[in-house]
N, C-alpha and C positions, 0 to 999 in steps of 0.2 A: 541331288538332297544332301550332297556331303556341302555342297554348293554357297545353299543354303543356308544348310546349319551354319556354317560359315559366317553368311552372312550375318545369320541372330546374333555369332559369340557377340562379333564386330560388333554390335551396335549396342552390346548390353556398354560390352568393354567400354565405349564410348559414354554408358550412360551415367559409368560412377564415375571417369576418370573426369565427367566435365562436372559432379559434385567436389563442392568447394572442403563439404563435412559430410560427414555422414551424421546420422541421426544419434545422440547421445542416454543411457538408458536414464528412464524416468526416477525419480529421487525421491517422489510425493505418493506415498500412502493410504491405501485403507486406513489405515490406522492414523494418520494425521488427518485423513477427513474427521472420521469420526470422532476423536478429538474436539478439531472445531466445533461441529456442529453442537454435543452439547457442550463444549464452555458458550456457543451460545447461545443456550436455551439458560445458561447463569445471567448472562446479559438482557438479555428480555426479561425474565424475572424482575429484575434488580433498573431499567430501563426508568422507568418512570415512580421510582423510590427516591426522595432524600438520604444520605447516610445517617443511620444513629447518627445521635452523640457522642464526641467524640473524635469520633472514625472519619476515614477521609473516603471523599468520593473521586477518586485517581489513586493510582495502584501506579508505580517503577517495579521499574524488574533490570537488572542491569547487566549488562553484557563487553565483552572486553573485543569487539571490534571498530570501524568509527564510520560506522552506521547509529544513525539515531531515529528510532521508530517513533513514531506522535498518531493516537487516535485521539483528539480531542473529542471525535462524536456516538463515542462508541454505545453510550446512552444518550438519554436525550438532554438537551441542553435547554438550558431556563435563556430565552431572549427577548429583551424588550419587556421585563414580569414576563411570559408566556412559556410554559411547556411545547418545543418543538417536536416535529419527528428524529427519533436519530438513523443514524448513516449505518445501517443492520448490515451485521458479516464482519464492518474493519475494525472489531477490538479483536475478535478469534482471528481475522486475520494479519491483525498489525503481529499480539505472541503471539503466535506458530511461525510467521518468519520470527521473530526478534527467538525462537526458542533454535527456529535448525540454522542462523548462523551469528550465532551468537553475541546479540544485539539489545542494544538498553532498549529499553520501549517504554513510552511513558500512555496512558490512556486512562478514561473514563472508568466507574463501576458505580459508580449511583448516578442519577441522575444529575446535572451539574446546574449549582446553584448559579452559576456567571457562566454565560460560553465560552471557551476557551477559543473557537475559533471568532471570536464580536468582541469581546471587549478583552484588556492587558489585565487589565488589575484586579485581579484573581490568582488563590492557591497556585493551580494548574500552573499560568504562565510562569509564578513568580519562582516553581520547580524547577519547571522547564530554561529557564532561565541558567541557574542553578546547577542544574546537567549539564549544558552549553557549557560552561564556563569551567566545573574541571573536567569533563569529560574528552572539548575541542574534537566536536566526531567533524568527520569530513563531508560528511552526505549530511544533510535532513529529510526522511520521507514523511509527509506529512500527508498522512490514507482518510480517506473520503470516499463515499461512497454519494453515484447517483442512476434518478428517476431512470428505472428503468426502460422508458419512451424518450431515452435521449438519442443519440442517431450514430453518438461514438462509442468503441469499446471502453476507452483511457481518453483521458482528456489531462492535461500538462499543465497544469496553474503553473507561472516561471515570472509574474508582474511584467508580463512581455518581455521575458527576458533577463528583467535587473534580477528575481532572486538567485537562478545561477549563477551568478558573478562571471560572465564572460564563459565559464566550463562549458560549452554546448557538446563535448564529447557524453556528456552527461544524459541528455537526452537519447541524442542517435546509440548512447548502447544501451540505455534503457526499451526503446524501443526496438534493439535487435532480437536480446533477450524474449522478449514479448512478443515478436513476432517466430522465435521458433518455440515457439508456444501456442499457434492459430493464434495469437490473439492481434491483431492487427488495422482496425479502427481507429484513428488514432485524430487527434483534435490540439489544437493549441488555443491556450488559454480565451475558452470560454465562459469559463470557472478563473479569472484572470489571479488571484487574492493578491487583488490588488485591493478589494474593496473592503472597509474597516477593518477591524485591528486583528488581521487571521493570523496562524502562529506561521506564515510561511513567509508573511511582512514579516513578524515577527525573529525570528529565525538570521532573515535575511541581512535586517538592521545588527546585528551581529556578527555579523563578519562570514556567517555560515552560508554557504549554497543550500538553500532550498526549492523540495520542489510539493507541489500540493498534486495530487495522484486520485483526480476524481475518476471511481472504474465504477463502471456501468451494473447498478444492483442485478443483473442478470449472472457478474461473474461474483460478487461479492457471494450470493448462494442463499444473503437473508433481508426479504423485503419487506419494510416497513406493515405495511399494507397486507400484505402476503405470509404462507406458510410455505410463500413454496424453494422450495434447495435442491441449486444441479451443481451435485457436487462436482461431476467430470469438471467443469468449469472457471470455480472453486480451485479446486486441486490445477490446474491450468496459470491461472494469472499467481498461482501462489510459488508454482515454480519457477516459472519465470524471473518473478523480485528474487530468488532467494539466488538464481543462478548471475541475477545484478550483481546482489548485497555480496555474493561472492568477490565476483571482476572487480568491483568497488575496491576490499578488501587485499586483495590482491595486487592492485595499481596506483603505482608510486604517484 
């Protein structure tokens, strides 16, 4: 009996020693997710409305970190004369990520008269250029949502490697932090961000590494033709991104 107990104890110690790291305490709370859901309700209410006269159709919240966050499709964009669907959940995800990491974020708040991820000649892109010139971020995260029929959890759009400007560690690190949250089905350049005048292309042309994150709508928690909300999955992707941004802030 004692021999069996000893073997069990040795086995448990071996398992613990074999683990390179122990789990970290969760940092995303119910309050964070509830705030995101409430915030997303406001995005949805204004998504198909154009801004009142004299009011901007996007908003900027400034932070002090070296990561800039962009959500160009938080509301419905106008492309080729027609309003398209929004990337539901990306507005609240971007704002919560910015708040939790003290990062600057720019995101649409009303229907955009000119799609910021399709055209360069609009106020959103001009403001984005101004932020880049003033703040000189180390990295830009361009946040989008993919249809929940897509086979991946997250697709990394890098213009086939061009937009990260040789910084492969960014992708490896981001994948690692997302994997820690149980998100592991990745894709590269399904949406490469190289067609049209995308945010990622625009930022990269100014010498700043940028990734277009196409996050499956199951994780953004809000789907453009469904009211389904998956709070835990939203919390998982938010927590992974928060930890990644904090890592970038501390990395020289």
